[in-house]
C-alpha positions in Angstrom: -136.3 -69.9 -34.2 -135.2 -72.6 -31.7 -137.8 -75.3 -31.4 -137.7 -75.4 -27.5 -138.3 -71.6 -27.6 -141.3 -72.1 -30.0 -143.0 -74.7 -27.9 -142.3 -72.8 -24.8 -144.2 -69.8 -26.2 -146.9 -71.8 -27.6 -147.7 -73.1 -24.1 -148.1 -69.7 -22.6 -151.6 -68.4 -22.5 -150.6 -65.0 -23.6 -149.1 -66.3 -26.9 -151.4 -69.4 -27.4 -153.5 -67.9 -30.2 -150.7 -67.0 -32.5 -150.1 -68.8 -35.7 -146.8 -70.6 -36.5 -145.6 -67.5 -38.7 -146.5 -65.1 -35.9 -144.7 -67.2 -33.4 -141.7 -67.3 -35.6 -141.7 -63.5 -35.9 -142.2 -63.1 -32.1 -139.3 -65.6 -31.3 -137.1 -63.9 -33.8 -137.4 -60.7 -31.8 -136.4 -62.5 -28.6 -133.0 -63.3 -27.2 -131.9 -66.1 -24.9 -129.8 -65.7 -21.8 -128.3 -68.0 -19.3 -128.2 -67.3 -15.5 -126.4 -69.2 -12.8 -128.0 -70.2 -9.6 -128.0 -67.0 -7.2 -127.5 -64.7 -10.1 -129.6 -61.4 -9.8 -131.6 -61.0 -12.9 -132.8 -57.6 -12.1 -133.2 -55.5 -8.8 -136.1 -53.5 -7.5 -135.9 -50.0 -8.9 -133.9 -51.1 -12.0 -135.3 -49.8 -15.3 -138.1 -52.2 -16.8 -136.8 -53.2 -20.1 -137.7 -56.7 -21.0 -140.3 -59.4 -20.5 -138.7 -62.7 -19.4 -139.9 -66.3 -20.3 -138.4 -69.0 -18.2 -137.3 -71.7 -20.7 -135.5 -73.8 -18.0 -134.8 -73.5 -14.3 -136.7 -71.4 -11.7 -136.4 -67.8 -10.3 -137.7 -66.1 -7.2 -139.4 -62.8 -7.3 -138.8 -61.0 -3.8 -139.3 -57.6 -2.2 -136.1 -56.6 -0.5 -136.1 -55.1 3.0 -134.0 -52.1 4.3 -131.8 -54.4 6.5 -131.2 -57.3 4.2 -134.4 -59.3 4.7 -136.8 -60.1 2.0 -140.5 -61.0 1.4 -140.8 -63.5 -1.4 -143.8 -62.9 -3.8 -143.6 -65.7 -6.2 -141.5 -68.4 -7.9 -141.6 -68.5 -11.7 -140.6 -71.9 -13.2 -140.3 -73.4 -16.8 -143.0 -72.1 -19.0 -143.8 -69.0 -16.9 -143.0 -65.5 -17.5 -142.2 -62.3 -15.4 -141.2 -58.7 -15.5 -144.3 -57.5 -17.3 -145.5 -55.1 -14.7 -142.9 -52.5 -15.3 -143.5 -52.6 -19.1 -146.9 -51.1 -19.0 -146.2 -47.9 -17.3 -142.3 -47.6 -17.8 -141.8 -47.5 -14.1 -138.8 -49.1 -12.4 -138.9 -52.7 -11.3 -141.2 -53.4 -8.5 -139.2 -56.4 -7.2 -136.0 -58.2 -7.3 -135.6 -61.4 -9.3 -132.8 -64.1 -8.5 -132.2 -67.5 -10.1 -133.0 -70.3 -7.8 -131.1 -72.7 -9.9 -129.2 -72.6 -13.4 -131.9 -70.9 -15.5 -132.3 -70.1 -19.2 -134.7 -67.2 -20.1 -135.9 -65.6 -23.3 -136.1 -61.8 -23.2 -138.6 -59.7 -25.2 -137.8 -55.8 -25.3 -140.5 -53.6 -23.8 -141.4 -52.0 -27.1 -141.8 -55.4 -28.8 -144.0 -56.6 -26.0 -146.2 -53.5 -26.2 -146.5 -53.6 -29.9 -147.4 -57.2 -29.7 -150.3 -56.6 -27.2 -151.5 -53.6 -29.3 -151.8 -55.9 -32.3 -153.0 -59.0 -30.5 -155.9 -57.8 -28.2 -156.8 -61.3 -27.1 -153.3 -61.6 -25.5 -154.1 -58.7 -23.3 -156.9 -60.7 -21.7 -154.3 -63.4 -20.7 -152.0 -60.7 -19.3 -154.8 -59.2 -17.2 -155.8 -62.6 -15.9 -152.2 -63.2 -14.8 -152.1 -59.8 -13.0 -155.3 -60.6 -11.4 -154.0 -63.9 -10.1 -150.9 -62.0 -8.7 -153.1 -59.7 -6.8 -155.3 -62.4 -5.5 -152.3 -64.4 -4.4 -150.9 -61.4 -2.5 -154.2 -60.8 -0.9 -154.2 -64.4 0.2 -150.8 -64.0 1.6 -151.8 -60.9 3.8 -154.8 -63.0 5.1 -152.6 -65.8 5.9 -150.3 -63.6 7.8 -153.1 -62.0 9.8 -155.2 -65.2 10.6 -152.7 -68.2 10.5 -150.0 -69.2 13.1 -146.5 -70.2 11.7 -147.2 -73.9 11.6 -150.3 -73.4 9.7 -148.7 -70.8 7.2 -145.8 -73.3 6.6 -148.1 -76.3 5.8 -150.4 -74.2 3.7 -147.5 -72.7 1.7 -146.0 -76.1 1.1 -149.2 -77.4 -0.3 -149.9 -74.3 -2.4 -146.3 -74.5 -3.7 -146.6 -78.1 -4.5 -149.9 -77.5 -6.4 -148.2 -74.8 -8.4 -145.3 -77.3 -9.1 -147.5 -80.0 -10.6 -148.7 -81.6 -7.5 -147.6 -83.0 -4.1 -145.7 -85.9 -5.6 -143.1 -83.6 -6.9 -140.2 -82.4 -4.7 -139.9 -78.6 -3.9 -136.7 -76.8 -4.6 -136.7 -74.4 -1.6 -134.4 -73.5 1.2 -135.6 -72.8 4.7 -134.7 -69.2 4.5 -136.9 -68.7 1.5 -139.6 -70.6 3.2 -139.3 -68.3 6.1 -139.4 -65.3 3.8 -142.6 -66.7 2.0 -144.3 -67.3 5.4 -143.2 -64.1 7.2 -141.6 -66.1 9.9 -138.1 -66.3 11.4 -135.8 -69.1 10.2 -135.7 -70.6 13.7 -139.4 -71.1 13.9 -139.7 -72.5 10.4 -136.8 -74.9 11.1 -138.7 -76.0 14.2 -141.8 -76.5 12.3 -140.2 -78.5 9.4 -138.4 -80.7 12.0 -141.8 -81.5 13.6 -143.5 -82.2 10.2 -140.5 -84.5 9.2 -140.6 -86.4 12.4 -144.1 -87.1 11.9 -143.5 -88.3 8.3 -145.6 -85.7 6.7 -142.6 -84.3 4.7 -138.9 -85.3 4.1 -136.1 -82.9 3.7 -132.6 -83.2 1.9 -130.5 -80.3 1.1 -132.5 -77.7 -0.9 -135.5 -80.0 -1.5 -138.6 -80.8 0.4 -140.9 -83.6 -0.5 -144.5 -83.8 0.8 -145.1 -87.5 2.0 -148.7 -87.0 3.3 -150.6 -84.3 1.6 -153.9 -85.1 3.4 -151.9 -85.0 6.9 -150.3 -81.7 5.9 -153.6 -80.1 5.1 -154.8 -80.9 8.7 -151.9 -78.8 9.9 -153.7 -75.7 8.6 -155.7 -74.3 11.6 -157.7 -71.1 11.2 
């Protein structure tokens, strides 16, 4: 098995308790696949056939709307996995996943994933914890949409995403359209908020990247 794949699997809580031989066996059942930026990995309502582990790059998980709009649910980056939900009940995919940048993923077939969980009960706890975090994150998003105005939602989401991405010192790979979809606001409104934050030196923007310059100042923009 490829050493990069082995170490990526070892870092995932779901596979953390495996021995070297078990990791080798699991990795041997996985195949790797490359995706270009903007490639659709799967669409909502597609059959759920594989679990995906992100080895390089990042993907966005979104709910598509009837008229071309979308609501972004999450971003999965290197060392994270996605696509597990449909594997439990064999239902169609509940969201669309698109590569945000050139991405390499390892794919584990549904039957191999379920067999792995059945033979490693401790891994099921990690999966349930991940699903609980997803539900909690979606509940927080609903609360934000109800109680926060657009500037507060933008500031809060930038801080949340930075924390998920290793801290506010790391640049965020995010377009204004994606930020608008995450915050439930129009692109015009988000563009206006970002321009104001940049003028006040709380953030800087270049192409697809946003850098947080003053995390404490940005946190003060979140007004309930």
